[in-house]
N, C-alpha and C positions, 0 to 999 in steps of 0.2 A: 712059262708053266707056272701057273697060277700059285702064291703063297701067301703068307699071313704078313708082309712084310707093312703095304698097304693098311692091314687094320691095326699094327704098330703105330704106322705114320698118323694114322687119325687118332687112335688112342692119345698120341702125344700132343696132339690139337687140343682134345679136350683138355687136356691141363692148363694151356695156354688160355682159350676163350673162357674157365671157370675163373682164372684169374683176372679178366676182361671186366667177368660180371659182379667178382667181389670189390676190387677197386674203383667201378666207373664211378663217377661224379656225380652222376644223378639216376634217380630209380628209371628213367625214360632210357636212357644209354644202358643200365642194367639188362631192362628188359628186351633190348634190341640184340645185345650180346647174348643174352642166354637163347633168341631164337635163332644167332648163328651158332651156338654149339650143337642146338637140336639138330642144324640143320648138318654138322659133321656127325652127329650119332645115325642121322636117317644116312648116311654115306656108309658110317662102319658097319652098319647091318646090310646092305647092302652089299658092300666089299666081302664081309663075312659068309654071304649067301652063296656069291659067288665063288668061294674058296672051299666051302664046305657043301655046297649041291641042295644045301636047305631052301627049300623055294616056302615054307613059313617065314624064314626072316625077312623077304621080299615084301609079305603082307606085315610084317612089323614095320616094316619101312614105311608104307604106305601109312599104318596107322597112325605110327610116331612121326610124321610127316603132319599129319590132320591135326593132331592133338598137341602137340610139343613146340613147334614150328609157328602154328598159325594159331590155335584155338588159345594155350595158355599167354603167350606174350599179350593178346587180345584181350586175355580178359586182365592182368595186368597193368594196361595200355588206357583200358577204361577205368579202371581204379582210380588210377593217377587222373584223371580227368574230373571224376564224381568228388575226391578229396579237392583238388585243387591245389593254389602254392599258399595256402595260410596254415599248413601243417607238419613244417619240418619234414617234409617226407627227404629233402636232397642232404641228409647231416653227413659229414663225414663220419668214417669208420673211427673205434677207439686206437686203432694201431696205425702207425705210420705205413704207408706203402710198401717201405724197404721192409720193414718188419714183418709185414704180413706176406711178403714174397719170401721170407727166408723160413716164416714158421710153414707155410704150404710145402716149401722144400724138403724141410724134416718130415713133414707128414708122409709126402710120396718116397720119401727115402727109405722110412720105416716099413712102408707098405711092400717097399719092392724086394726088402730083405724077408719078411713074412711071407712072400709067393714065392719066391725062392724055395723055400722047403716044401711046396706042394708038388706032389708026384701023382698027376693025373694026366690020364690022354690025352684027356678035351682041352687041358690047359697046357700042354707043354711048349705049344710053339706062341702061345698068346701071352705069357707070363708077364710081357711090358705091360700088357694093356690092361691084364685083370689087376696087376698094380694099381694101376690109374681108376680102375673102376673102383677100389678098393680105399683108394687115396678117396674120393669123392666123398663118400661117407663123412669123413674128418674135415674135408672143407669145406663142404654143406655146415658143419658143426661148430667152425670154425666163423665162418658169414653170421652164425645165427649170434655166435657168441660177442663177435666185435663190432657189429652193426647197431649204432644209437636208430636209426630211422627202424622202426618196425613193419614199415613197406618194406625195405630192403631184406629184412630178415628172411621174408617169404621167399626169397631166391636160395636160404641155405638149403630150404625142404627142398625145390626145386632139384638140386645140384645132388642130393643124396637119393632122390629117387633116379636120376638120369644115371647114378654111378650104380644101383640096384637093376635099372632094365641092361647095361653093357655088360653086370656080371651075371645077369642070367642066360642073355644072349651067347657069350662067352661058352659057358660051361653045358649049356641045355640048349643047341641051336634047331634041336628037331621038337621044341617045344611046340604044340598047337598054338595058332594066334587068337585062341579063348583066352590063355595066360596071359600073352600082351594087351589084351583088351581090359581085362581085370586089372592089372596093373595100372595103366592109363586113365580107365574110369577113375579108379582110388585117388591117381593126382590130380585130376580135373576137381572131381569132387572137396578136397583137400583146399586145392587153390582157391576155388569159387568160396567156402568158409571163410579161410583164411582174410581174405577181401574184401568180405561183407564184414568183419571182425575191425578190419583196417578203417572202413568207411563210418562205423560206429561209433572206433574209440576218435577217429577226426572231428567226424561231427560233435561229439561230446564236449570233448577236452580240449578242441583246438590244437594238438600238437600230437606227433608220433615219435616224439622222441622219449625212448627205451630209459634214459635217466629220471627223467621228471615224471614217468608212471611208474618206477620203482615202488612208491611206497604209498599203500591202500588208505584211501580216506574214506571216513564215516560218512 
């Protein structure tokens, strides 16, 4: 008999891959780990569709594979090639890896506590994964705050978007494919705009260090 165990296991894998994205030493490796996380997201959609009987989620998984596993990482890797090696893309984060892991652990714990009080029939069996989805908003924000590299800050937005995707799939598995297409389209255009900004900043200032760009100069 199918249950939600696999869905919750895949939710745990999302947290692991999120940490890998944030802590990766290079932007290229972060993009590769993001593609891996997106593949886990696709598997989660398939598993959730099998349990709930939602054919919409199978369409979601196909769309997510095309946009998140292939297109978004491709855009980011293309941006890396355009920027080159002269703009400090691979700067280390402001926090040590241990501090990052501890901060994310606190965020996940707080989200588990918050989700435990939710009493919704659609979320009863997937509260661990729902907590993970909520935690991705905070993990994404953490990524944006602690990364010195503006390029790596893009992944914070991508993680937050993945969290919203998971939350919507858990709470509304019968939502039409058009909803998922709208979310994915917004994400792609946002990543394209951010990538263009990164290229312009790198070409103009020859650095992507957020600390160096914190002060506006006339």
